[in-house]
Backbone as numpy.savetxt, mean C-alpha at the origin, in Angstrom:
# Nx Ny Nz CAx CAy CAz Cx Cy Cz
10.63 5.43 5.17 11.43 6.27 4.31 10.73 7.59 4.11
9.58 7.57 3.46 8.84 8.80 3.24 7.42 8.47 2.82
6.56 9.44 2.97 5.19 9.26 2.50 5.20 9.04 0.98
6.14 9.67 0.31 6.23 9.51 -1.14 6.45 8.05 -1.53
7.36 7.36 -0.87 7.64 5.96 -1.22 6.45 5.06 -0.90
5.76 5.34 0.20 4.56 4.58 0.54 3.53 4.76 -0.58
3.31 6.01 -0.96 2.35 6.30 -2.03 2.80 5.71 -3.36
4.09 5.77 -3.64 4.64 5.22 -4.88 4.40 3.71 -4.95
4.61 3.02 -3.85 4.38 1.58 -3.81 2.91 1.27 -4.10
2.01 1.97 -3.41 0.58 1.71 -3.60 0.16 1.94 -5.04
0.65 3.01 -5.62 0.31 3.35 -7.00 0.85 2.29 -7.97
2.06 1.82 -7.72 2.66 0.79 -8.58 1.82 -0.48 -8.57
1.27 -0.82 -7.43 0.46 -2.03 -7.32 -0.90 -1.82 -7.98
-1.60 -0.77 -7.60 -2.99 -0.65 -8.01 -3.20 -0.26 -9.47
-2.16 0.11 -10.18 -2.30 0.51 -11.57 -2.27 -0.66 -12.56
-2.05 -1.86 -12.07 -1.94 -3.00 -12.99 -2.59 -4.24 -12.37
-3.45 -4.87 -13.12 -4.09 -6.10 -12.63 -3.05 -7.17 -12.31
-2.00 -7.25 -13.12 -0.95 -8.25 -12.88 -0.22 -7.96 -11.57
0.04 -6.69 -11.30 0.72 -6.33 -10.05 -0.19 -6.60 -8.86
-1.46 -6.29 -8.98 -2.42 -6.58 -7.91 -2.43 -8.08 -7.63
-2.51 -8.88 -8.68 -2.54 -10.34 -8.51 -1.28 -10.84 -7.82
-0.13 -10.33 -8.22 1.13 -10.75 -7.61 1.19 -10.34 -6.14
0.75 -9.14 -5.83 0.75 -8.66 -4.45 -0.22 -9.49 -3.60
-1.42 -9.73 -4.10 -2.42 -10.49 -3.35 -1.94 -11.92 -3.10
-1.27 -12.50 -4.07 -0.80 -13.89 -3.94 0.20 -14.05 -2.80
1.08 -13.08 -2.62 2.09 -13.16 -1.56 2.61 -11.75 -1.26
1.90 -11.01 -0.40 2.28 -9.62 -0.15 3.73 -9.44 0.30
4.19 -10.25 1.22 5.56 -10.09 1.73 6.60 -10.30 0.63
6.42 -11.33 -0.18 7.35 -11.58 -1.28 7.29 -10.46 -2.30
6.09 -9.97 -2.58 5.96 -8.87 -3.54 6.71 -7.64 -3.05
6.55 -7.31 -1.78 7.25 -6.14 -1.21 8.75 -6.32 -1.36
9.26 -7.49 -1.05 10.71 -7.73 -1.15 11.21 -7.59 -2.59
10.45 -8.09 -3.55 10.84 -7.96 -4.95 10.82 -6.49 -5.36
9.79 -5.76 -4.94 9.70 -4.33 -5.28 10.88 -3.57 -4.69
11.22 -3.87 -3.45 12.35 -3.18 -2.81 13.65 -3.49 -3.55
13.81 -4.72 -3.99 15.05 -5.12 -4.67 15.13 -4.57 -6.09
14.02 -4.11 -6.64 14.02 -3.64 -8.03 14.31 -2.15 -8.17
14.65 -1.48 -7.08 14.96 -0.06 -7.14 16.24 0.23 -7.89
16.43 1.50 -8.19 17.60 1.92 -8.96 18.91 1.60 -8.25
18.90 1.60 -6.93 20.14 1.34 -6.20 20.71 -0.03 -6.54
19.85 -0.97 -6.90 20.32 -2.31 -7.24 21.04 -2.35 -8.57
20.60 -1.51 -9.53 21.20 -1.58 -10.85 21.85 -0.28 -11.32
21.44 0.83 -10.77 21.98 2.13 -11.20 22.05 3.08 -10.00
23.06 2.92 -9.18 23.13 3.71 -7.95 23.20 5.22 -8.17
23.42 5.64 -9.39 23.47 7.08 -9.68 22.08 7.68 -9.88
21.03 6.88 -9.72 19.66 7.36 -9.89 18.85 7.18 -8.61
19.20 7.86 -7.54 18.51 7.64 -6.27 17.04 8.01 -6.28
16.61 8.85 -7.21 15.20 9.23 -7.23 14.30 8.04 -7.60
14.88 7.00 -8.18 14.11 5.82 -8.52 14.25 4.70 -7.49
14.92 4.98 -6.39 15.08 3.96 -5.36 13.72 3.51 -4.84
13.66 2.29 -4.47 12.50 1.73 -3.80 12.94 1.44 -2.37
12.56 2.31 -1.47 12.97 2.15 -0.08 11.76 2.31 0.82
11.67 1.45 1.81 10.64 1.54 2.83 11.30 1.28 4.17
10.74 1.87 5.21 11.21 1.54 6.55 10.72 0.14 6.89
11.24 -0.41 7.96 10.78 -1.74 8.40 9.29 -1.71 8.72
8.83 -0.64 9.35 7.41 -0.52 9.69 6.54 -0.45 8.44
7.00 0.29 7.42 6.25 0.38 6.17 6.22 -0.95 5.45
7.37 -1.62 5.41 7.44 -2.93 4.77 6.50 -3.92 5.45
6.54 -3.92 6.79 5.69 -4.83 7.55 4.21 -4.54 7.34
3.85 -3.27 7.26 2.45 -2.89 7.05 1.97 -3.36 5.68
2.80 -3.19 4.65 2.42 -3.68 3.32 2.37 -5.20 3.29
3.33 -5.84 3.94 3.36 -7.31 3.96 2.13 -7.88 4.66
1.63 -7.16 5.67 0.46 -7.62 6.43 -0.85 -7.08 5.87
-0.76 -6.23 4.85 -1.96 -5.55 4.31 -2.72 -4.85 5.43
-1.99 -4.14 6.26 -2.54 -3.48 7.43 -2.97 -2.04 7.09
-4.24 -1.87 6.85 -4.79 -0.58 6.44 -4.50 0.51 7.48
-4.79 0.23 8.73 -4.59 1.22 9.78 -3.14 1.64 9.92
-2.23 0.69 9.86 -0.80 1.02 9.98 -0.34 1.87 8.80
-0.79 1.53 7.60 -0.40 2.31 6.43 -0.90 3.75 6.55
-2.12 3.90 7.00 -2.70 5.23 7.20 -1.90 6.01 8.24
-1.60 5.34 9.36 -0.84 5.99 10.43 0.57 6.35 9.98
1.12 5.59 9.05 2.47 5.86 8.55 2.50 6.97 7.50
1.35 7.47 7.14 1.31 8.61 6.23 0.83 8.34 4.83
0.29 7.15 4.57 -0.25 6.87 3.24 -1.34 7.89 2.94
-1.33 8.42 1.73 -2.36 9.38 1.35 -3.71 8.67 1.36
-4.70 9.23 2.05 -6.00 8.54 2.19 -6.66 8.16 0.86
-6.56 9.02 -0.14 -7.16 8.74 -1.44 -6.44 7.57 -2.12
-5.11 7.61 -2.14 -4.35 6.52 -2.75 -4.52 5.23 -1.96
-4.58 5.35 -0.63 -4.76 4.16 0.20 -6.10 3.50 -0.09
-7.15 4.29 -0.24 -8.45 3.71 -0.54 -8.39 2.94 -1.86
-7.82 3.53 -2.90 -7.76 2.85 -4.19 -6.87 1.61 -4.14
-5.82 1.66 -3.37 -4.96 0.50 -3.17 -5.75 -0.62 -2.48
-6.42 -0.28 -1.40 -7.20 -1.26 -0.64 -8.32 -1.84 -1.51
-8.97 -0.98 -2.26 -10.04 -1.45 -3.16 -9.48 -2.45 -4.18
-8.32 -2.15 -4.74 -7.71 -3.03 -5.73 -7.32 -4.37 -5.13
-6.71 -4.36 -3.96 -6.19 -5.61 -3.40 -7.23 -6.42 -2.63
-8.40 -5.84 -2.40 -9.44 -6.60 -1.70 -10.65 -6.91 -2.58
-10.70 -6.38 -3.80 -11.88 -6.60 -4.64 -12.09 -8.07 -4.97
-11.03 -8.87 -4.95 -11.18 -10.30 -5.21 -11.98 -11.00 -4.11
-12.16 -10.32 -2.97 -12.91 -10.90 -1.85 -14.41 -10.68 -1.98
-14.82 -9.81 -2.91 -16.24 -9.53 -3.04 -16.99 -10.81 -3.37
-18.02 -11.04 -2.62 -18.82 -12.25 -2.81 -20.21 -11.96 -2.29
-21.00 -12.98 -2.20 -22.37 -12.83 -1.72 -22.44 -12.38 -0.27
-21.61 -12.21 0.50 -21.76 -11.69 1.85 -20.81 -10.55 2.12
-20.05 -10.17 1.14 -19.07 -9.11 1.33 -18.93 -8.32 0.04
-19.13 -7.04 0.14 -19.06 -6.21 -1.05 -18.39 -4.89 -0.79
-18.60 -3.97 -1.71 -17.94 -2.68 -1.67 -18.26 -1.92 -0.39
-19.51 -1.89 0.02 -19.88 -1.17 1.26 -19.19 -1.77 2.48
-19.04 -3.07 2.50 -18.34 -3.72 3.61 -16.87 -3.31 3.62
-16.28 -3.19 2.44 -14.89 -2.77 2.35 -14.74 -1.32 2.82
-15.70 -0.47 2.48 -15.69 0.92 2.96 -15.71 0.94 4.48
-16.53 0.13 5.07 -16.62 0.09 6.54 -15.33 -0.46 7.15
-14.73 -1.45 6.52 -13.46 -1.99 6.99 -12.38 -0.91 6.95
-12.34 -0.16 5.86 -11.38 0.94 5.70 -11.61 2.00 6.78
-12.87 2.41 6.91 -13.22 3.44 7.89 -12.83 3.02 9.31
-13.13 1.79 9.67 -12.80 1.30 11.01 -11.29 1.25 11.25
-10.54 0.96 10.19 -9.08 0.86 10.35 -8.42 2.22 10.49
-8.94 3.24 9.80 -8.29 4.54 9.83 -8.82 5.47 10.91
-10.06 5.27 11.33 -10.69 6.17 12.31 -9.87 6.39 13.57
-9.26 5.37 14.17 -8.50 5.60 15.41 -7.27 6.50 15.22
-6.86 6.72 13.98 -5.64 7.49 13.73 -5.90 8.96 13.45
-7.15 9.38 13.42 -7.48 10.79 13.22 -7.22 11.25 11.80
-7.14 12.55 11.65 -6.93 13.17 10.34 -5.43 13.39 10.12
-4.93 13.04 8.94 -3.52 13.30 8.66 -3.19 14.78 8.80
-1.99 15.09 9.23 -1.62 16.46 9.48 -1.61 17.33 8.23
-1.53 16.73 7.05 -1.50 17.52 5.83 -2.89 17.77 5.26
-3.94 17.38 5.98 -5.31 17.62 5.53 -6.03 18.57 6.49
-5.36 19.33 7.22 -5.98 20.20 8.22 -6.92 21.22 7.63
């Protein structure tokens, strides 16, 4: 749909511990609920509140695919905070913040610099 909707979805998730928990528990189901909760479902006269994603965007969120989200135009700063929120539950004695940074870097590196950061 747009970079805005991708960013809006990430922000909606990472701003609430409850939303993060729901997304982590079942990403695909969470995406479907979020999409169904847009204004078009209850108030079609408010399109600015629609929750719309393309199939590729939906699939990337459902798969928690960092590289695909970056390639689809997710803002790098918002994407990092989203990834940090949804992966922090994985931190343990062999995996921590630095490992997550490297995972993020490895996923986005093949896609280059976004065109709006030139």
